[in-house]
LUMFIMI-601880 format. One record per residue (C-alpha): chain; y, z, x; residue number from 1. Coordinates in steps of 0.5 Angstrom, whole numbers. Layout:
residues N
@cadena: A, py: Y, pz: Z, px: X, num: NUM
...
END
This chain:
residues 206
@cadena: A, py: -10, pz: -63, px: 44, num: 1
@cadena: A, py: -9, pz: -66, px: 37, num: 2
@cadena: A, py: -3, pz: -63, px: 32, num: 3
@cadena: A, py: -8, pz: -58, px: 29, num: 4
@cadena: A, py: -9, pz: -55, px: 36, num: 5
@cadena: A, py: -2, pz: -55, px: 38, num: 6
@cadena: A, py: 0, pz: -52, px: 31, num: 7
@cadena: A, py: -5, pz: -46, px: 31, num: 8
@cadena: A, py: -4, pz: -45, px: 39, num: 9
@cadena: A, py: 3, pz: -44, px: 37, num: 10
@cadena: A, py: 1, pz: -39, px: 31, num: 11
@cadena: A, py: -4, pz: -35, px: 36, num: 12
@cadena: A, py: 2, pz: -34, px: 41, num: 13
@cadena: A, py: 7, pz: -32, px: 36, num: 14
@cadena: A, py: 3, pz: -27, px: 32, num: 15
@cadena: A, py: -1, pz: -25, px: 39, num: 16
@cadena: A, py: 6, pz: -23, px: 42, num: 17
@cadena: A, py: 8, pz: -19, px: 35, num: 18
@cadena: A, py: 2, pz: -15, px: 35, num: 19
@cadena: A, py: 3, pz: -13, px: 43, num: 20
@cadena: A, py: 10, pz: -11, px: 41, num: 21
@cadena: A, py: 8, pz: -7, px: 35, num: 22
@cadena: A, py: 2, pz: -4, px: 39, num: 23
@cadena: A, py: 6, pz: -2, px: 45, num: 24
@cadena: A, py: 13, pz: 0, px: 42, num: 25
@cadena: A, py: 16, pz: 6, px: 43, num: 26
@cadena: A, py: 15, pz: 9, px: 36, num: 27
@cadena: A, py: 8, pz: 9, px: 33, num: 28
@cadena: A, py: 6, pz: 10, px: 26, num: 29
@cadena: A, py: 0, pz: 8, px: 22, num: 30
@cadena: A, py: 4, pz: 3, px: 18, num: 31
@cadena: A, py: 6, pz: -1, px: 25, num: 32
@cadena: A, py: -1, pz: 0, px: 27, num: 33
@cadena: A, py: -4, pz: -3, px: 21, num: 34
@cadena: A, py: 1, pz: -9, px: 21, num: 35
@cadena: A, py: 0, pz: -10, px: 29, num: 36
@cadena: A, py: -8, pz: -10, px: 27, num: 37
@cadena: A, py: -6, pz: -15, px: 21, num: 38
@cadena: A, py: -2, pz: -20, px: 26, num: 39
@cadena: A, py: -7, pz: -19, px: 31, num: 40
@cadena: A, py: -13, pz: -22, px: 26, num: 41
@cadena: A, py: -8, pz: -28, px: 25, num: 42
@cadena: A, py: -7, pz: -29, px: 32, num: 43
@cadena: A, py: -15, pz: -29, px: 34, num: 44
@cadena: A, py: -16, pz: -33, px: 28, num: 45
@cadena: A, py: -11, pz: -38, px: 30, num: 46
@cadena: A, py: -14, pz: -38, px: 37, num: 47
@cadena: A, py: -21, pz: -39, px: 34, num: 48
@cadena: A, py: -19, pz: -46, px: 31, num: 49
@cadena: A, py: -16, pz: -48, px: 37, num: 50
@cadena: A, py: -22, pz: -47, px: 41, num: 51
@cadena: A, py: -27, pz: -49, px: 35, num: 52
@cadena: A, py: -31, pz: -43, px: 37, num: 53
@cadena: A, py: -38, pz: -43, px: 34, num: 54
@cadena: A, py: -43, pz: -38, px: 32, num: 55
@cadena: A, py: -51, pz: -39, px: 31, num: 56
@cadena: A, py: -52, pz: -38, px: 24, num: 57
@cadena: A, py: -49, pz: -41, px: 18, num: 58
@cadena: A, py: -42, pz: -41, px: 18, num: 59
@cadena: A, py: -37, pz: -43, px: 24, num: 60
@cadena: A, py: -33, pz: -37, px: 27, num: 61
@cadena: A, py: -27, pz: -39, px: 25, num: 62
@cadena: A, py: -29, pz: -39, px: 18, num: 63
@cadena: A, py: -31, pz: -31, px: 19, num: 64
@cadena: A, py: -24, pz: -30, px: 22, num: 65
@cadena: A, py: -20, pz: -33, px: 17, num: 66
@cadena: A, py: -24, pz: -28, px: 12, num: 67
@cadena: A, py: -22, pz: -22, px: 16, num: 68
@cadena: A, py: -15, pz: -25, px: 17, num: 69
@cadena: A, py: -14, pz: -26, px: 9, num: 70
@cadena: A, py: -17, pz: -19, px: 8, num: 71
@cadena: A, py: -13, pz: -16, px: 13, num: 72
@cadena: A, py: -6, pz: -19, px: 10, num: 73
@cadena: A, py: -9, pz: -16, px: 3, num: 74
@cadena: A, py: -11, pz: -9, px: 6, num: 75
@cadena: A, py: -4, pz: -8, px: 9, num: 76
@cadena: A, py: -1, pz: -10, px: 3, num: 77
@cadena: A, py: -5, pz: -5, px: -1, num: 78
@cadena: A, py: -4, pz: 0, px: 4, num: 79
@cadena: A, py: 4, pz: 0, px: 3, num: 80
@cadena: A, py: 2, pz: 0, px: -5, num: 81
@cadena: A, py: -2, pz: 6, px: -4, num: 82
@cadena: A, py: 4, pz: 10, px: 1, num: 83
@cadena: A, py: 9, pz: 8, px: -4, num: 84
@cadena: A, py: 6, pz: 10, px: -10, num: 85
@cadena: A, py: 1, pz: 15, px: -9, num: 86
@cadena: A, py: 1, pz: 18, px: -16, num: 87
@cadena: A, py: -1, pz: 11, px: -19, num: 88
@cadena: A, py: -8, pz: 8, px: -20, num: 89
@cadena: A, py: -6, pz: 1, px: -18, num: 90
@cadena: A, py: -8, pz: 2, px: -11, num: 91
@cadena: A, py: -15, pz: 4, px: -13, num: 92
@cadena: A, py: -16, pz: -2, px: -17, num: 93
@cadena: A, py: -14, pz: -6, px: -12, num: 94
@cadena: A, py: -18, pz: -3, px: -7, num: 95
@cadena: A, py: -24, pz: -4, px: -12, num: 96
@cadena: A, py: -22, pz: -12, px: -13, num: 97
@cadena: A, py: -21, pz: -13, px: -5, num: 98
@cadena: A, py: -28, pz: -10, px: -4, num: 99
@cadena: A, py: -31, pz: -15, px: -9, num: 100
@cadena: A, py: -27, pz: -21, px: -6, num: 101
@cadena: A, py: -30, pz: -19, px: 1, num: 102
@cadena: A, py: -37, pz: -19, px: -2, num: 103
@cadena: A, py: -36, pz: -25, px: -5, num: 104
@cadena: A, py: -33, pz: -28, px: 1, num: 105
@cadena: A, py: -39, pz: -26, px: 5, num: 106
@cadena: A, py: -44, pz: -29, px: 0, num: 107
@cadena: A, py: -40, pz: -35, px: 0, num: 108
@cadena: A, py: -40, pz: -36, px: 8, num: 109
@cadena: A, py: -48, pz: -34, px: 8, num: 110
@cadena: A, py: -51, pz: -38, px: 2, num: 111
@cadena: A, py: -45, pz: -40, px: -2, num: 112
@cadena: A, py: -46, pz: -48, px: 0, num: 113
@cadena: A, py: -53, pz: -48, px: -2, num: 114
@cadena: A, py: -53, pz: -43, px: -8, num: 115
@cadena: A, py: -47, pz: -45, px: -12, num: 116
@cadena: A, py: -45, pz: -52, px: -9, num: 117
@cadena: A, py: -41, pz: -54, px: -3, num: 118
@cadena: A, py: -34, pz: -52, px: -6, num: 119
@cadena: A, py: -36, pz: -45, px: -7, num: 120
@cadena: A, py: -32, pz: -43, px: -1, num: 121
@cadena: A, py: -26, pz: -46, px: -3, num: 122
@cadena: A, py: -26, pz: -43, px: -9, num: 123
@cadena: A, py: -27, pz: -36, px: -6, num: 124
@cadena: A, py: -21, pz: -38, px: -1, num: 125
@cadena: A, py: -17, pz: -40, px: -7, num: 126
@cadena: A, py: -18, pz: -33, px: -10, num: 127
@cadena: A, py: -17, pz: -29, px: -4, num: 128
@cadena: A, py: -10, pz: -33, px: -4, num: 129
@cadena: A, py: -8, pz: -31, px: -11, num: 130
@cadena: A, py: -10, pz: -24, px: -10, num: 131
@cadena: A, py: -6, pz: -23, px: -4, num: 132
@cadena: A, py: 0, pz: -26, px: -8, num: 133
@cadena: A, py: -1, pz: -21, px: -14, num: 134
@cadena: A, py: -1, pz: -15, px: -9, num: 135
@cadena: A, py: 5, pz: -18, px: -6, num: 136
@cadena: A, py: 8, pz: -19, px: -12, num: 137
@cadena: A, py: 6, pz: -12, px: -15, num: 138
@cadena: A, py: 9, pz: -9, px: -8, num: 139
@cadena: A, py: 16, pz: -12, px: -9, num: 140
@cadena: A, py: 16, pz: -11, px: -16, num: 141
@cadena: A, py: 15, pz: -3, px: -16, num: 142
@cadena: A, py: 19, pz: -2, px: -10, num: 143
@cadena: A, py: 26, pz: 2, px: -11, num: 144
@cadena: A, py: 31, pz: -4, px: -11, num: 145
@cadena: A, py: 35, pz: 0, px: -6, num: 146
@cadena: A, py: 29, pz: -1, px: -1, num: 147
@cadena: A, py: 27, pz: -8, px: -3, num: 148
@cadena: A, py: 32, pz: -10, px: 3, num: 149
@cadena: A, py: 27, pz: -7, px: 8, num: 150
@cadena: A, py: 21, pz: -10, px: 6, num: 151
@cadena: A, py: 23, pz: -17, px: 3, num: 152
@cadena: A, py: 23, pz: -21, px: 9, num: 153
@cadena: A, py: 16, pz: -18, px: 11, num: 154
@cadena: A, py: 13, pz: -20, px: 4, num: 155
@cadena: A, py: 16, pz: -27, px: 4, num: 156
@cadena: A, py: 13, pz: -28, px: 11, num: 157
@cadena: A, py: 6, pz: -26, px: 8, num: 158
@cadena: A, py: 7, pz: -29, px: 2, num: 159
@cadena: A, py: 9, pz: -36, px: 6, num: 160
@cadena: A, py: 2, pz: -35, px: 9, num: 161
@cadena: A, py: -2, pz: -34, px: 3, num: 162
@cadena: A, py: 2, pz: -39, px: -1, num: 163
@cadena: A, py: 0, pz: -44, px: 4, num: 164
@cadena: A, py: -7, pz: -42, px: 3, num: 165
@cadena: A, py: -7, pz: -43, px: -4, num: 166
@cadena: A, py: -4, pz: -50, px: -4, num: 167
@cadena: A, py: -9, pz: -52, px: 2, num: 168
@cadena: A, py: -15, pz: -49, px: -2, num: 169
@cadena: A, py: -13, pz: -52, px: -9, num: 170
@cadena: A, py: -13, pz: -59, px: -6, num: 171
@cadena: A, py: -20, pz: -58, px: -2, num: 172
@cadena: A, py: -23, pz: -55, px: -9, num: 173
@cadena: A, py: -20, pz: -61, px: -13, num: 174
@cadena: A, py: -22, pz: -66, px: -8, num: 175
@cadena: A, py: -28, pz: -63, px: -5, num: 176
@cadena: A, py: -25, pz: -63, px: 2, num: 177
@cadena: A, py: -19, pz: -60, px: 6, num: 178
@cadena: A, py: -13, pz: -65, px: 7, num: 179
@cadena: A, py: -13, pz: -66, px: 14, num: 180
@cadena: A, py: -5, pz: -66, px: 15, num: 181
@cadena: A, py: -4, pz: -60, px: 11, num: 182
@cadena: A, py: -10, pz: -56, px: 15, num: 183
@cadena: A, py: -7, pz: -59, px: 22, num: 184
@cadena: A, py: 0, pz: -56, px: 20, num: 185
@cadena: A, py: -3, pz: -49, px: 17, num: 186
@cadena: A, py: -2, pz: -46, px: 24, num: 187
@cadena: A, py: 5, pz: -48, px: 25, num: 188
@cadena: A, py: 7, pz: -45, px: 18, num: 189
@cadena: A, py: 4, pz: -39, px: 19, num: 190
@cadena: A, py: 8, pz: -38, px: 25, num: 191
@cadena: A, py: 14, pz: -38, px: 21, num: 192
@cadena: A, py: 12, pz: -31, px: 18, num: 193
@cadena: A, py: 13, pz: -28, px: 25, num: 194
@cadena: A, py: 21, pz: -27, px: 25, num: 195
@cadena: A, py: 21, pz: -25, px: 18, num: 196
@cadena: A, py: 15, pz: -20, px: 20, num: 197
@cadena: A, py: 20, pz: -18, px: 26, num: 198
@cadena: A, py: 26, pz: -17, px: 21, num: 199
@cadena: A, py: 22, pz: -12, px: 17, num: 200
@cadena: A, py: 19, pz: -8, px: 22, num: 201
@cadena: A, py: 26, pz: -7, px: 25, num: 202
@cadena: A, py: 29, pz: -5, px: 19, num: 203
@cadena: A, py: 23, pz: 0, px: 18, num: 204
@cadena: A, py: 22, pz: 4, px: 24, num: 205
@cadena: A, py: 18, pz: 9, px: 21, num: 206
END
């Protein structure tokens, strides 16, 4: 096994254990289940990288799972925004933008390389990372200062994943291919989000 396999294997194990803990914990809430689904998507994506699973049509399975994992992170963030600020129109605007991103990403996976050039998928991935960071910034900025202590570690963990994606896909978009060392270390970096998410889950039992 190479460095990339070990890195993503650690990521799959760490996020998989956290997902089980969230799904089968004693206190179940919609927020915990949503977070559990998000980290489960990360775990499945990382496992697909380890096994290099492929499907029979245009893109590799791990590319589709990367889309699901990133959209899951953004969707969970928007869910928290919706729950915290129900009277604002921000949540609806972000949901519309998320739907547009999902459509663009799906199109890029199916035909972007042919229609828009080989770097189209990197640009869409880059857009996903930027949009996710914008959503996290809105969540933290609009949260009451007295309650930020309860979400700051979780927001930092998800922000770490998206910020690394931003760097990885920016390099790929600029130079036409992903940096192998950055790509190999990606799983390990994503695994560092687990203890941060765990702290926030402990601080927010409901």
